N, C-alpha and C positions, 0 to 999 in steps of 0.2 A: 883288234880290228883286222879283218880279212884283207890281206894285201891286194887280192884280186876281186874284192867285193864290188868294186865299181864297174866290173865287166858284166855284171848281171843285167839281164834285159828287164826293162821297166814292166813289160807285160807280165812277166813271171812274178815280180814282186806285187803287182796289182792283184793277181789271183790269190796270192798268199794273204794279202791284206783283207780281201773280201772273206776268205775262209776264217779269219780271226774275228769277224763281226757276228758272232753267234748270239750276242746279247742285245742286238738292235731289232726293232720291229721289222716285220716282213716288208711293209710299205717303204721304210727307210732304205732297206737293203736293195729293193727294186730300183729306187732312185739312184743309189750309188752305181748299180750295174748299168743303168741306162746312161748316166753321165759318162761313165768310163767307156762304154761301147760307142756312144755317139760323138763325144767330143775329145776325150783324153787319149784313148788308144790310137785313133787315127793319126795323131800328131806324135805321140811319144812311145807307143807300144813297141816299136822295133829298135829303139835306142837303148844303149847301155847307160847305166846310172851316171857314170862319169861324164857322159856327153851332154847331160842336162845342165845348162848353165842359167844363171839369173838373167842374163841379157836375152837369151833365147826365150826364156819363160815370159819376160816382160813383153817381147814382141808378140808372143802368142796371146797374152792377155789383151793387148791392144787390138789384135785381129778379131778376138771374140766380140769386142765392142763394135767393130766396124762390119763384121759379117764376112771377112776374108780369111777363112780358116778351113783346114781339111776336116771333114766330118763324114760320119756314116749314119745318115738319117733314114727313118722309115719311109717307104714309098718313094715318091719322086721329089720329096722336099729338098730344097736347096738351103745352104747356110744363110742365116740372116743375123743381123746384129742382136746380141743377147742383152738382157737387162742387167744392171749392176748386181742385183740380187742373185741372178742365175750365175753370173761370172764368179761371184764370191763363193757360191756353193761348189762349182766345178773346180776352182783353183785352190781355195783355202780349206776346203773339206776333202774332196776326193783326191786331187793331185797332191796336196801337202801331206795329207794323212798317209798316203801310200809311201811317200818319201820318209816320213817319220817312222813308218814300219821298217824301212830299210835301215834306218839308224839304229832302231832297237835290235835288229839282227846283226848289227856291227858290220854292215856292208859299206856304208858311207858315214862320214862324220859331220856333215852339214846338210841343211835343207834349204836349197835356194828358193823354193816356192814360198817360204815364210817371209822373204825379203822383197817380193815384188809389190808394186803399187797397183791398186784396183780402182776402177771408176767409183766415184763417190755415190753412195746411196743417199738420195735426197730424203731427209727425214719427213718432209711434208708429204711425201709419196705422191708424185705427180700423176700416177695412174689411179689414184684413189677416187672412186665415184661415190658420192653421198646423195641419197635421194631425199626428197621431201616426204612428209607423211602422206600428202595427197597422191604422190607418185607411187608410194608403196600400196596404197589402197587401190589404185587403178590396176596395178600388177596383181594384187590379191584377187580382185573381182574377176580379172581375166583368167587367172589360174583356176578359179572356181568354175567358170564357164567351160574351160577346156577339159578339166579333170573333174573335180568335185569339191565339196566343202573342205575336205582335209587338205587339199592343195592350197586353197586360199589361207587356211589356218596356218599352214607351214610357213608361208611367206610372211604373214603377220608375226608369227612367233620369232622368226629369224631377225626381223627388223626391230622388235620391241623387247627381246631378251638377250640377243647378241651371241648365242651359242654358235659353234661351227656346225655346218650342215649335217655332218655325220655324227656329231654329238646329239643333235636334236632327233635324228632318225633312230638313234640307239636308245632313246628314252623309253622306259617301260612304265606301265600304270603305277607300279609300286614306287617309282621314283618321284611321283607328284604328291605334294601336300597342298591341295588347292585351298584348304581352310586357312592356311598360313600364307598362301601365295608364293610358294617356293618349289623348286625342283632340284633334285640331287643328280648332278652329272657324274656318273660313275664310269661310263664306258663310251666308246666311240667305234664306229665301223672303220676298219682298216683293211688293206689288201695284203694277203700272204704272198709267199714266193711264187705261187701259181697264178697270182693275179686275182684270186677269189676273195670275196668279202668275208671277214671274220671280226668278232668283237674283241676289242683290246682296251687298254687303259687310255684316258685322255692324253692329249699331246704332251703335256709336261709330266705325265705319270701320276698325277694326283686328282682325286675326286674333289668336287667343289659344289657349293650350294648357290643357286642363282635365284634372283627375284623375278616373279612373274607379275606383270601389270594387271590391275583390276579388270580391265576390259576383256582380257583373255580368259578369265576364270570360267565364265558361263559357256563359251564355245568349247573349252577343254573338257568341261563336265559332260557336255553332250557327246564329245568325241569318245570318251572312255566309258560311257554309260553301257552297262551290261558286259563289260570286259573283265577278265581275271587279271590278277596282279602281274603275271608274266607277259601279258599282251603288250605289244609296242603301241605307243601313243599314236604315232603316225604310221598308218598301215596302207599297204598296196590295195588296189581294187579287189583282188582275190584273197586278201588277208596276208599276214606275214609282213616282214620288214620291207621298206622301200629301198630299192637300189638307187643311190644318188645319180649314177650315170644314166640309168634308164629314165629317172625323173627329169633330168635336165633335157633329155631329148623329147620326152613325151609331153611335158607340161611347160617347163621353164622357158625354153627357147621360143616356143609358140606364143607364150604369154608376152614375152618381150616384143615379138614381131607384131602382135595384135595391138599393143599400145604405142608402137613406134619407137621403141627404145633399143632395137636390135643393133643399131650402129653407134651407140653412145658409150660403149665400153662397160656396160652394166653386167656384173657377174653375180652369182649367188653370194659371194663374199662381200659384195657391195651392201647387202642387207646388214651384215655385221658392222661395217663402217657406218652405216646409217644409224644403227643403235648407239654406237659410241658418240656420234655427233649429237644426237638428241639428248643423251645422258649428260654430256659435257655442257651443252647449252642450258640445261636445267640444274646445274650446280654440282654435278658429280665430281668428287675429288679423285686424284690419281689412284690411290690405294683401293678405293671402292670399285673403280672401273677395272683395275687389274684383276680383282677377285672375280668379278662378274664375267669377264672375258676369258679368264683362265690363262693369263699371261704368266710366265715364270717369274718375272720381276717387274717392278714398277718402272724401271728404266725402259723395258721393252714397250710398255704402254706409252710412255712419254715419247720415245723415238718414233712411234707410229702416229700418234695423235696430237703431238705438241702444238701443231698449227691450229688445231680446233679450239684450244683454250683461248678465251678472249684476253686481250691485254687490259689488265686492271690496275695499272700503276697509279692512275689518277685516284681510283677508289681507295687504294692502299694508303696513299699520301693523305687523303681526306680523313680516313679512319685514324691514322696516327695523330693527325692534328686534333681531332675530336677528343682522343684519349689524353692528350697533353693539355688541353685548354683549361680544365679545372685547376691544375697546378700553376698555370701561368696566372690566373686570377688571384689565387691565394698568395702568390709571391708579391703581386702588385699591392694587394690590400695590406700586407704586413709592413710595407714601407711607410715611415712617418711622412706626413704631408709637409711640404716646404722645409724639408730637412736641410740645414746649412751648418757648416762648421762654426763653432762659437768663436766670435771675435774677441780678442783680448785688448784691453786698454794699454796705451803706450806706457812704459815704465819711466817715471821721472828720475832725475839725478838724486833727488832727496830719498825717494823710495829705494833706489839701488844702494845708496849709502847705508 
């Protein structure tokens, strides 16, 4: 252990930690850099490692939740209360991993960021917006009017298949098997260190097969008619891939305004939540939903959508009772009717003798 290791500046260790992240996606590294620049370095950048205590970190965490923290935000934005998920990423990933890096370099022997308490993430996800099928159709028709048939198809695809938006936009004709009603999700659009879109692996690093509902087969067949296998399924007006940022501005936000949903917290990700809600309501189990959505674990699926599964305790109790009933009847039938212990006659003195 370096006796003077605690004198190292946090900002220097943070730069060293970022340089060690050569194996992460460009979009992930961009997020690390943004959170360091905006939230972490304004508070801790000029401090020596030994000056960072658990108590100070806990006060900082509390300030992130209330909006009273130093920050370096783009434009004229002012600090505001952050969500529990954002705080977890800033504190338990960026801050804590930087201090872990200092431990690996034998500069300090303990990581105080691992010991602070964070605001609880509500598993029911209070900011989750789920649409009805009628609302999805209204949005889809509005998107068609603003853009074209492909835009309405993209809205319906998101709400009835459940892929992430950049997974859907990365689909090529060769990824569809419409006779079987499936699509192979092999890639997604992600942003590199320059902020430009490039194709990469899906979020958990694994390809997966997703099911396509019957009502989408014919519209998808029309959409890919005359295309070659390398063409993207969802294409921009002038051909080529659709940039999700451009599509949000050009079509999505206008469609929300047109149907009066622009102030209701609806996002493109709401379509994914809507798919999960419809699937659960119609009997999807956790493992099936996990595979369709591309979650790394079934626990992640449960953490996100547990509140959407109906309470079926009464149904379970009834099913157990029904399974038990035949055995109860058999047991009763096997009992002798009017069975009583045999009574013995009193023994006389003569018999006893």
